[in-house]
C-alpha positions in Angstrom: 89.4 177.8 -70.4 86.2 179.5 -71.4 84.7 176.0 -72.0 85.7 174.9 -68.5 84.0 177.9 -67.0 80.7 177.0 -68.8 80.9 173.4 -67.5 81.4 174.6 -64.0 78.5 177.0 -64.2 76.3 174.2 -65.5 77.3 172.0 -62.6 76.5 174.8 -60.1 73.1 175.3 -61.8 72.3 171.6 -61.4 73.3 171.6 -57.7 71.2 174.6 -56.9 68.1 172.8 -58.5 68.7 169.6 -56.5 68.6 171.6 -53.3 65.3 173.4 -54.2 62.1 172.8 -52.2 60.0 169.7 -53.2 57.5 170.3 -55.9 53.8 169.5 -55.5 54.4 166.2 -57.3 57.0 165.2 -54.7 54.6 166.2 -51.9 51.9 163.9 -53.3 54.4 161.0 -53.4 55.3 161.5 -49.7 51.6 161.6 -48.8 51.0 158.4 -50.7 53.8 156.7 -48.8 52.4 157.9 -45.5 49.0 156.4 -46.3 50.7 153.1 -47.2 52.4 153.1 -43.8 49.1 153.6 -42.1 47.6 150.7 -43.9 50.6 148.5 -42.9 50.3 149.6 -39.3 46.7 148.5 -39.3 47.7 145.1 -40.6 50.4 144.9 -37.9 47.7 145.6 -35.3 45.6 142.7 -36.5 48.6 140.4 -36.6 49.5 141.4 -33.1 46.0 140.7 -31.9 46.0 137.3 -33.5 49.2 136.6 -31.5 47.5 137.3 -28.2 48.4 141.0 -27.8 45.5 143.0 -26.5 45.0 145.7 -29.2 42.2 147.9 -27.9 42.1 150.5 -30.7 42.7 150.6 -34.4 42.8 154.0 -36.0 43.1 154.6 -39.7 43.7 158.0 -41.3 42.8 157.3 -45.0 40.9 160.1 -46.8 39.4 161.5 -43.6 37.9 158.3 -42.2 36.5 158.6 -38.8 38.7 157.6 -35.8 37.3 154.8 -33.6 36.9 155.9 -30.0 39.6 154.6 -27.7 38.3 151.8 -25.4 38.5 152.2 -21.7 39.7 149.2 -19.7 37.6 148.3 -16.7 38.3 146.0 -13.8 35.4 144.0 -12.2 36.9 144.9 -8.8 35.8 148.5 -9.3 32.2 147.5 -9.4 30.0 146.7 -6.4 27.8 143.7 -7.0 25.9 141.4 -4.7 26.2 137.6 -4.7 23.0 135.6 -4.9 22.2 134.1 -1.5 22.5 130.5 -2.7 25.9 131.2 -4.2 27.0 132.7 -0.8 25.9 129.5 0.9 27.8 127.3 -1.6 31.0 129.4 -1.2 30.8 129.2 2.6 31.2 125.4 2.3 34.7 123.9 2.5 35.9 123.3 -1.1 36.1 119.7 -2.3 39.4 117.9 -2.2 41.8 117.1 -5.0 40.3 113.7 -5.7 36.9 115.1 -6.2 38.3 117.9 -8.3 39.8 115.2 -10.6 36.4 113.5 -10.9 34.9 116.8 -12.2 38.0 117.6 -14.4 38.6 117.6 -18.1 37.7 114.4 -20.1 40.7 113.0 -22.0 38.3 111.0 -24.1 36.0 113.9 -25.0 38.1 116.6 -26.7 39.5 117.8 -30.0 42.4 115.8 -31.4 44.4 119.0 -31.2 44.5 119.2 -27.4 45.6 116.8 -24.7 44.6 116.5 -21.0 47.2 116.3 -18.2 47.5 116.5 -14.4 44.8 113.9 -14.0 42.2 116.0 -15.8 43.0 119.3 -14.2 44.7 120.9 -17.2 44.1 120.9 -20.9 46.9 121.8 -23.3 46.5 122.8 -27.0 49.0 121.8 -29.7 50.3 124.7 -31.9 48.0 123.9 -34.9 47.2 126.6 -37.4 43.7 127.5 -38.6 41.8 125.4 -36.0 39.5 126.1 -33.0 39.6 123.3 -30.4 37.6 122.5 -27.3 37.5 120.0 -24.4 34.5 118.9 -22.3 34.4 118.1 -18.7 33.9 114.6 -17.3 30.6 115.2 -15.6 27.4 116.6 -17.0 25.0 118.5 -14.7 21.3 118.3 -14.8 20.2 119.4 -11.3 21.7 121.5 -8.4 24.0 124.4 -8.2 27.7 123.9 -9.3 30.7 126.1 -9.2 34.2 125.7 -10.7 37.2 127.9 -11.5 38.9 128.3 -14.9 42.5 129.4 -14.9 43.7 130.8 -18.2 46.8 133.0 -18.6 45.8 136.3 -20.2 48.9 136.1 -22.5 47.7 132.7 -23.9 44.2 133.6 -25.0 44.6 134.9 -28.5 41.6 136.0 -30.5 39.0 133.5 -29.4 39.1 132.3 -25.8 35.7 131.0 -24.8 34.5 129.6 -21.5 31.0 128.1 -20.9 29.0 124.9 -21.0 27.7 122.6 -23.7 25.7 119.4 -24.2 27.1 116.1 -25.3 26.2 116.9 -28.9 28.2 120.2 -29.2 31.2 120.0 -31.7 34.7 120.2 -30.2 36.7 121.3 -33.3 36.3 123.3 -36.4 38.4 124.8 -39.2 39.6 128.4 -38.7 39.6 130.7 -35.7 36.1 130.8 -34.5 34.0 131.2 -31.3 33.5 127.5 -31.2 31.6 127.4 -27.9 28.3 129.1 -28.8 28.6 128.3 -32.5 25.6 125.9 -32.3 22.5 125.5 -30.2 24.2 123.0 -28.1 26.7 125.3 -26.4 26.8 128.6 -24.5 30.0 130.6 -24.2 31.6 133.8 -23.0 34.3 135.3 -25.1 36.9 136.6 -22.6 38.5 139.0 -25.0 35.5 140.4 -26.8 33.2 140.4 -23.7 30.5 138.8 -25.9 28.1 136.0 -25.2 27.6 133.4 -28.0 24.9 130.8 -28.5 23.3 129.4 -31.6 26.1 130.7 -33.9 25.6 134.4 -33.0 26.3 136.9 -30.3 23.5 137.1 -27.8 22.5 140.7 -27.6 19.1 140.7 -25.9 19.1 143.8 -23.7 22.9 144.0 -23.7 25.6 144.4 -26.2 28.4 143.1 -24.0 28.8 141.0 -20.9 28.8 141.9 -18.1 25.9 144.3 -18.6 27.5 147.2 -16.6 30.0 147.8 -19.4 29.5 151.0 -21.4 29.8 151.1 -25.2 33.4 152.2 -25.0 34.5 149.9 -22.1 36.3 146.6 -22.2 36.5 144.3 -19.2 40.0 143.1 -18.3 39.1 139.5 -17.5 41.7 138.2 -14.9 43.6 135.0 -15.1 41.0 133.1 -13.0 37.2 133.3 -13.5 34.5 131.4 -11.7 31.7 129.7 -13.5 28.3 129.5 -11.7 25.9 126.9 -13.1 22.4 126.9 -11.5 20.5 124.0 -13.0 17.5 124.6 -10.7 17.1 128.1 -12.2 18.5 127.1 -15.6 21.1 129.9 -15.6 24.9 130.4 -16.2 26.8 133.2 -14.6 30.4 134.2 -14.0 32.5 135.7 -11.2 35.7 137.8 -11.8 37.9 139.6 -9.3 35.5 138.3 -6.6 32.6 140.2 -8.2 29.4 138.5 -9.4 28.9 139.6 -13.0 25.3 138.6 -13.3 23.4 136.0 -15.3 24.9 135.4 -18.7 22.5 132.8 -20.1 19.1 131.4 -19.1 16.9 128.6 -20.4 19.2 125.7 -19.4 16.7 124.0 -17.1 16.0 120.4 -18.2 19.2 120.0 -20.1 22.4 118.2 -19.2 25.4 120.4 -19.7 29.2 120.0 -19.2 32.0 122.5 -18.5 33.8 123.4 -21.7 36.4 125.7 -23.1 37.5 126.4 -26.7 40.9 127.9 -27.7 43.1 128.9 -30.7 46.4 129.8 -29.0 49.2 127.3 -29.6 50.6 125.7 -26.4 48.0 127.4 -24.2 47.1 125.7 -21.0 43.7 125.9 -19.2 43.1 124.7 -15.7 39.8 123.7 -14.1 39.1 123.3 -10.4 35.7 122.2 -9.2 34.9 124.1 -6.1 31.6 122.6 -4.8 28.0 121.9 -5.5 24.6 122.0 -3.7 21.9 119.5 -4.6 18.3 120.3 -5.1 17.1 119.2 -1.7 19.7 121.4 0.1 18.7 124.4 -2.0 15.1 123.9 -1.2 15.7 123.5 2.6 18.3 126.2 3.2 18.5 128.6 0.2 14.9 129.4 -0.7 13.7 132.7 0.5 
């Protein structure tokens, strides 16, 4: 009976110890697990971005690392900008018909093997191919005049590298990995719709701005809508863009004397990108009616 009492007392003693507060060693273990969770959440954020989810901030809390400032989303519609006179003149004209749109559409014979062209050249579709960046060129190259076309690209189908711009006939249309393909060489000029960066010659074009459009602050990100307008002025040698009916300013210059084609590059599997040529003004018309 006395032995049974001692065993019961021993059990009670063990139970009381198991309910005691955690020791410093236990606390360190929990903290270590918390750090691991933060690292995993960072990886999940990157994975989500690669799947086309807009991840504007990534914050890590390891050993007192500094938090990154949260980005502020900006719409172009909130900014007052003035259209160039010659662009106003072009947009006042009646847009071209469907047959002329097809003449200026995507070229089914001038593209990456990982995309195909449908709707008589009005839409390009990318196959779900891993670790590849793929592009498609337009049918017509522009050397003179003012030209304008719309690119329609669902914001949920852009992924990490969605580039719109122009290129010469020599620009490559595919590469391994996920890259800013348009702007990767000296033969192409591209705007990354997700990063708000301009690329040419294999690097971001900083110049006097870190982002495009130039009105963006260091902590601001432009929400680029589904449809953007590309404005190519081969008389001035410039490339510009319009979003939410707001002129965003000149993105690139120095194109005069070249022949360039509409182009897009993409990485998102099964994405579809539409192009609709709006209109153009030839050099003589620009000289007679648009010069001030």
